Structures are given as structure tokens and as C-alpha cells.
N, C-alpha and C positions, 0 to 999 in steps of 0.2 A: 368655158373655155378658158385657157390660160397662156398669157400673151411674156413671150420670153424674147430679147433680142431681133424684135422686129416679125418673130415667127409664131402661129397661132397652132397649141396642141390641145384637140379634144384628149378622151382618156386612150381611143385604140392609139394614139398618135405617144403618149405618154409612155407606153408600154413598146412603144416601135422603138422609140430615140432610146430612153431611158432603161437600163437592166432593172433599174429599183427606183421606178416611179417615185418613191418615198423622199428619195433625195430633192424633187423637186417640192413636190405634192403628198404629204403622210404624215405622219407620227413616228414617234421615237421615244422611250422609254428611258431613264437613267437617274442612279443615285448619285448626291453631292458627297464630297468627304474630304472636306477642309473645314479646321475648326467649330464654331457653333451649325455649320450648317452639315457636318455630319450626319447622313442617313437621311436628309429629304430627300425622296422621291417624286418625281417630276416627269411629266408628258409632255413632248415639246410636238407643237403642230406647226405644220408647214402649207399654207394653201395654194402657193403659186403664184399671189399677186403680189409678192413679196413680205406679206404677213404674218409675222413668225410670235406665235405666243406657248408659255407654259403654264399647263394645267397643277396645281400644285394639291398632290394626293395626300401627303402628310400634314397641308394646314388648311385645312376646311375646303378642300375642292377649290381652294381659289385661284387667281390668273395673278399671275406671276410676271415677269420677264415679258413684255410686249412691244416690238419693234416692226417697221415697215418701210423697206429697202436699206437694211442696218442702220437707219433712224430710230433713235429710243420713242415709245409711246408712252411708257409708262414711267413714274416716279420710283425711284430706288433710293432707299434710305442707308444713312450709315453701317443700319445694324447688317443689313446683307442680309440673306436666306439663312432662317434661324431654326432649328429642331423646337417641334413644341416642348422638347424634354425642358427646354430654359426657359420656359413661361413663369413669370412671375407674376400670382394671378390679386396681387395687393396695390392698390388707389393705380399709377399710374404704370405699373413695372410693365403694362402690357404694350410699352413705349419701345422696352428695352429687347422686346423681338418684332418690334413692328419694321418688315422689308419692304414696307410699299409694294412694288408688285403695280399689276393695273386693278387688280382686286381684293377687297378686304372684305371678308363678310362678318357683320358685326351682331351680335345675340347670341342664343335668341331666347333668354330669358331677362336680356337687361341690352340698353344699348349705352352710349353718352357717359356722361360723365361716372366717376367713381363713389361708391357713399355704400352704406347701410340701408336696408329697406327692409322692413318685417322680421327683423332679426338675421339675416341673411348678407355676406360680406359681398360688394356686388365690383367688379373690375373694372375698370375702362373697357368700354365699348363689348364686354361681355366673352365668353369663354371660346366660340363656335369655330372661330379661325387658329384658334389654336389645337384640335383635334382633330386628327388623322382618320381619313376617310375609310372605309371599309366595302368589301364587294366591289373593286374596282374594277369596270369593265372598258375597254379601250378597243374602239371600233373602228375599220377602215370597209365601206361598202359603196358600190357603185348604182347609182338610184334608177327608178325605170326612163329618168331624161338622161341617160346616159355619164352625168356627171358625179366626181368622188367624191363622197362626204366622208367626212372624219367626226367620231365621236367620244369623248372621256366623261363615267360617270361614275359615281359612287355614293356613299351613303355615311353621311356626320352624324351620329348621334351625342346628344347633350342630354345627360342622364343626371338622377342622382336616386341613390338607393333611399325608398323610403318617401319620394318625391315626386319629379316630374318624369316624364320619356318623353323626350322631343327628338325627331329623327328627322335630318332635312335629305334629299335625295336630289342630286343634282348630275344634270347630263350638260354638258358644254359641247354645243355644235359646231362644224365652219364647213364650206364649204369649197371645191376646188375654183379656183381663178377668184374669188371674193374676197372681200378688205373690212368683213364682219365677222361677229361672233357672239353668238345662242346662245342664253344661259335659259335652261328650262328647270323652274328647283319645285318641287311639293314641298311644305314641311306640315309633318303629320304629329299631332299629338295621340301617342300609342298608350300613355297613360288611362287612367278612368277617374279622373278630376279634369273641371275645367284649369284650364295654364291662360297666364297672360305671355303672350306672345311678342316680343321687339323684335324687330328688324330694320337692318341696315345694310344698303348697299355701296360702301368705300370705296367710290371709284378715286385712282390717284395719276394723276398725267402732270408730265412734267416735261423740262425743256427739250425739243423747241414748241411742243403745243402750247405752250406755255413761255409769252417771251413777255416784252415792253411793247405796248399796244393790243396785245392780244385780248378778246373779248368773251364772256360770257354770251351767249345766245338764246333767250328761255321765254316763253308767253309765259309767263308771272302773274298772277291775279292779286299778289301782293309780297312786297319782301319787305323783311324787316332784320335791324339787325338784332343780333343776340346780345349783345350788351355794349356798357359803354365805348368799351374800346372800339366795337366795328364801326357804333356811328361816327365816333374822332375820325375815325378813318374811312368814310363817305365825308364827309365833310370837310375833311383840311386836303385829305391827297388824294384821293383815285376813287370815282363810280363805282359803285360794289362791282358793275360786269365789267370792269378794266382790269390789265393785272399787270405793275410795274416791270422792272428787270430788277434779279434779288438786287435786293435792300437791306444794308447793315439794321439788326434790333426788329426786323419784322418780327411783329409779334401773332398770335394764335386768331384769326379774324374770321368771325364765321355769320353768314346769314339764313335766315328761317323764310324758303320759300312756299308759296301756294302758286302749286303749275296748276293751268286752265290745259285739260286735255280738249279732244276733239268730240264730244259729245256736245248733245245739246243741251244738257244742264252745268256743262263743263267740266267733263270729267270723262275718264275715259284713254284711247290711246295718247301718250305726248311724247314729245323730243326735247332736249334739249342740247349744248355744245360748244366748246372751244374751239374758238377758232385763229389761228395766225397769219393772216389775209401775209403780212408784210412776206412771210416765210412758205405760202400758201401750203398749211400743212394746219390739221384739226386734228377732231373727234367727236363722236356725238353719240348720246345715249337713246334708246327708246325705253318706255314704260309703258304702263300703265296706271291712271290715279286711284281706280280703284280697287288699285292691288298696294300700292304705295304713293298715297295721299300726303305724305310730309318730304319737302326736299331741302336737302340742308348744301349751300355754297358753302366752301371752304379753301381759306387764302392763306400759306404759310408762307409767302414769297421772302424769307429772309437768303443770304449768302451761304450755300450748301444743302441749305434746307430748301429749295424752289421747287412748289407745288400746290398743284390745286387740284379740290377735291369738288367733286358732282355727285353728292350721295343721297339718290331717294331713297323712303324708310316710309315703314308705318307709324313714327312718330319722328318726334325731335330728338334732340343729344342732350339736353337739360339732367337727363337721370331721372331713371323709374320711376322716382318717390313721385317728383317735380313732373314730370308727364302724367304719370297717373291722378294728379292735382287739376293738369289743364286738361284733362279729359281725352287725351292722345292714344294712351294704350289700351291694345285689342286685346281679344280672350279669343281664343282655341277652344274649342267643346272637347270633353273626353271624346276620343276616337276620330275627332274631326280633322281632316286636313285642306290647306289650301294651296292654289299653285300661284306661282310667280313666276311672270317671263318678260326678257329684256333681250335689247339688241346694243351691243357697242363695236361702233364702228371706226373705220380710217378716213379722213377727206384728205388725200396723198397729195392733191394740188389743187392751183383754183379754179379751174373747172368745178373741181366736186364742190368746194366751199360754194361756188355760185349756184350749181345747182341745187345743193340744202338749202340753201338760203329762197329760193325759188320754190321749190316743191313744198317749205313749211311756213312759208308767209314772212320771212326773216327780213 
């Protein structure tokens, strides 16, 4: 059910009152035409709850700009949208086309720090987010329950002749009247040799989700600073789960979490959130620690560069060689596929935040 200005609309009412219901709840595809964004193909999805988001067909089927009721949820960088033709695959050149947006997928053969491993040059956070999708399909349908569902799906292939052949098949789904996005991924090794698989879901939240006094909510079995800078930041300035106002010269601060799942062995479904209770606004993630057992918390609370990352993955971000040595790198067997399911949603007001805290024991 969609609520607009004090009135409720089910599917038949949408059709009665609006000539084209997609102006309230639906999809719209377009292509950008300015500067380095020229040629970027996007699908915009409106759920009717106030949630509007973009699926970026040109950039790994990632999630671009996201807002709720006209208020930004995602972080946007100085770069703006950038076509993958401008990708710089050396050292930290990834940052020259990092637009932000709600989700940047990292992998599939490497995540984290750039470097060289087994004779292969590895860019920061891998290549998958700079590969356009194929077989893109945008669908709108009314389910058996009478609720309109919008989905965008596509295949992103990371391959190298004489080497590996990995395919990411992603389906992004949202339903009328809801304020959440469902992500269903299948990652398949379509080659004939076992392949190391590194995967990170780089969710990026900006102001006003983060602001002075905002907090990270997480059932963390353990939390470790990545380096000395993170340790000093927590000891001298703010706790790892606190966010300051935009701060001059704020550095790149990272913490590694092991999130406790809901299962009896501490694994299974899990959730994290960032909440700004002063503004009555926040966002949450749901994922499964049996699929994504490592959680990276990123804080870059500088002026202009004001962003918080919640990043579930199957390894941490020290780089492939270091993560292999630490025993974190997983292998996908030849012709094997694995599934990953995530949910990201908006906590639109104080009542949503209170309900989320109560339901999840925060």
C-alpha cells in the first residue's frame, strides 16, 4: 500500500488515479550525456514510499544515487558518475572514477589495497564495478498479493583470456510502498580451474545519515583497528561506532568487525545500521555471515569527503596476498556457483529507528 498526502493507494487505485502509475511507483531508464558521465546507462526505481534509487547498468549493476523523500541517503563523491572507459586500473586510480552511490561492488578476483600478486597487477578494489552489464532486464509486475514489484537484473562478467571466467548475475528488487532494496547475486566460476574469489559490498552513506552524534549499530563479536591511525583515532577522538561532524584533515579510518549472526553458532542472518537519532534518520543492512563473514567499517569524515561505509565481504581489505596469508581468501571451484543475499533499507523517522532497535536487540 502506498501512502500519499493522507490517502492510501493499492494497485487498482494507482491505475484509477494516475494515468501512468510509474510517476509514483515504477521504473525509468535513461542515459547521461555530460562530461565523463556521457554514456552511463541507469534505471531509476521509485517505490512510492519516498524511496528513489538508481541501478547503474554501465557500472557493475551497482546502486547509484539513493534518496528518501528528496533527502540523500547515499554519498556522492567529487567525481560524479563516470563511464567505465575512464577507469584507471593501476594503484589507486580506482578513486578517479569512484562516484560513491549507495553500493560499489568490489572484486571479483581481488579487493582492498592495490598491489601485485602472483605476477598480476591488482588495482584498488578490483575491476568488477567498472565492467558494464549485459543481458539487462527491467521488469514491473503485480504479484499474487496484488503488490507491484520492480526489478532490474543483469550479468557482469570478469574474465581474462587464458585465465579466469567469473560471472556475477545480479537481481535488484523493490516493492510498492516499501523503503528497502533486495539484492540477490549469483557468482559463478564458469571456467575449468578453481578460482580465488574476493567479494566486498561497499555501501556508502552520506549526510544526513551520518552527522555529529550518529552511531553504528552492530552486534560485533570482535572489533579491531586496521592500523595505527584507526587505533589513535579511537583512543584520542571518538569511539569506532561514533561519527563526528565534517573534520579538517580527517584521515582514512578503518575497523574490522566479526559480526555475530543469529544462529546458535554465532553465524547466520545479521544486521547493522547507522542511525542519526537527532535527525530521526538512518539506514540498515541485512546479510548472512555464512556468505559474508568479514565486515569492514570505513570512516572518512572530512570536509567535502564525508562518508561512512558499511562493507560486508568474504575477506578484509588488506589486499589479496595479505588476506591469503591471513587465511581469509576463499576459493570457488570450477563450474561452481554461490549465492549472496542482502537487504538495504531506510529508517525514515524516529519510530522506524526505535522499532529497528527493539526488533534487533540494540
